[in-house]
C-alpha positions, 0 to 999 in steps of 0.5 A, spaced: 126 947 579 126 940 576 131 936 572 127 934 565 129 926 563 127 925 555 124 918 555 122 919 547 126 916 542 128 923 539 131 930 542 125 935 544 126 942 542 123 947 545 121 954 541 120 961 543 117 964 536 122 961 531 128 960 536 130 954 540 131 956 547 132 949 550 133 942 547 132 935 551 136 929 548 133 923 548 135 919 555 131 912 553 125 910 551 118 908 554 112 905 551 105 903 551 104 895 550 098 893 546 094 887 547 091 885 540 086 879 539 082 877 532 075 879 532 072 877 525 073 879 518 071 885 513 069 884 506 071 889 501 067 890 494 071 885 491 070 880 496 077 880 499 076 878 506 081 882 511 082 880 518 079 885 524 082 885 531 081 889 537 086 893 540 087 894 547 092 898 551 097 894 555 102 896 560 107 902 560 114 899 559 120 903 562 117 909 566 121 910 572 118 911 579 117 918 581 123 921 583 123 928 587 125 934 582 124 930 576 120 931 570 119 925 565 118 927 558 114 921 554 109 921 548 102 923 549 100 916 549 104 914 554 102 920 559 095 918 558 096 911 559 099 913 566 093 916 569 095 923 570 102 922 574 104 929 576 111 928 574 110 926 567 109 931 561 108 930 553 111 935 548 105 940 545 104 945 540 108 943 534 112 947 530 113 945 523 118 947 517 115 948 510 114 941 509 110 939 515 116 936 519 116 937 526 122 941 528 120 942 536 114 944 540 112 950 544 111 947 551 109 941 554 102 938 556 099 934 562 093 930 563 089 932 570 090 927 576 084 924 577 080 926 583 078 918 585 
């Protein structure tokens, strides 16, 4: 058994069918920084010049070190950025209402741990 710590900015509701079976309240927030650098400009049909920037993934901020028996729920982007830590999962299988708003998910996803 594991303790789940939700480090997304909102509660994560787990659905089975149309019923919420468990809800993990937000306990903080982890984010992935970004590095932005100008790399030129684009010109549209009306000759308006619009800046163009490269964006690279920065450091993950706020993710605790692994703790035995603890699973951290983070965003998909954060999970991808940490390179497959086996204690990090992200919400997967969105359940939406009739207006398309996400109500919860059916489970969690993870990225494989690198063999390297």
